[in-house]
N, C-alpha and C positions, 0 to 999 in steps of 0.2 A: 504493500499500499504506500510505501514511502514515495515512490515516483509518481503515483496517481493521486497524491493528496494535495489539498489546497488549504492554506490557513484561513480559517473562518473568523477567529477572534484572537486578539492578543491584548492583554491588559493586566491591571493590578488589583482588580476588584474580585474578591473571592465570591461575594454574593452574586455578581453578574456571571462569573464563571460557572457557578452552580446552577443558576437559572438556565443558562444556555445548554448545559449538559442535560438538565431535566427536559427541556424542550426537545432536544434531539432524541433522547431515549423514548419519550412519549410517542414521537413520530417515527420511531424505528429506523432512525438514521444512524449508521455506525460512525464512530468518531474515535480519534486518538487525542491524547492531551499530553502536554509537557508543562512541568512546573520548574521554574528556575529560581533558585535561592540566590538573591543578589547580595546577601550579607556574607555568604561563604566566600573565602578567599584562598586561593592556592598559594599565595605568597607565604614567605616565612612567617613564623609565629611572631617574631619581634615586631614586624612592621604592622601586623594586625593589632598588637598590643599598644603600639604607640599611636596609630591613627584611628583604630577602632572603626566605628561607623559614623564618624563626624558628619553632621549635616544631612544624613540620610533619614527621610521620614520612614516611620515604621510601616506606613501604608504601602510603601514601595519595596518591601522586603522580598516579596515573591511576585514573579511575572508568570502569568498563566496563558498558555496558547492551546487552541483547539483546532484540530485538523479534521477535515472530512474528505471523502473521495471526490475527485473533481466532478464526477457526474451528479453528485448530490449537492454540490455547492449552491446552486441557484435556489433550490427548494429550501435548504437550510438557512440561507441568507434571508430569504423572504420570511421564513417563520420567525427568526430572531428579530428582524427589523420591525415586523408587525407587532411584536411584543413590546419593544422598547420605544415606540413612537408615542 
């Protein structure tokens, strides 16, 4: 599915992420998702200790992405846009 998928949503709202997943599930549209932790760093421990998460709002700690098959994109997009208008 990796080559046939299209990104439907990317954002920082867990509530919106959950609503979209629910809409897709109810309408039997298969999807994949990815959650990126923006506070995790692969840098050495000391740089994290010194800098920490200065200036980063907690609301932006996680970035959520939802992907659907490219053939389902139009239907999925119409469903979530009708919900959030």
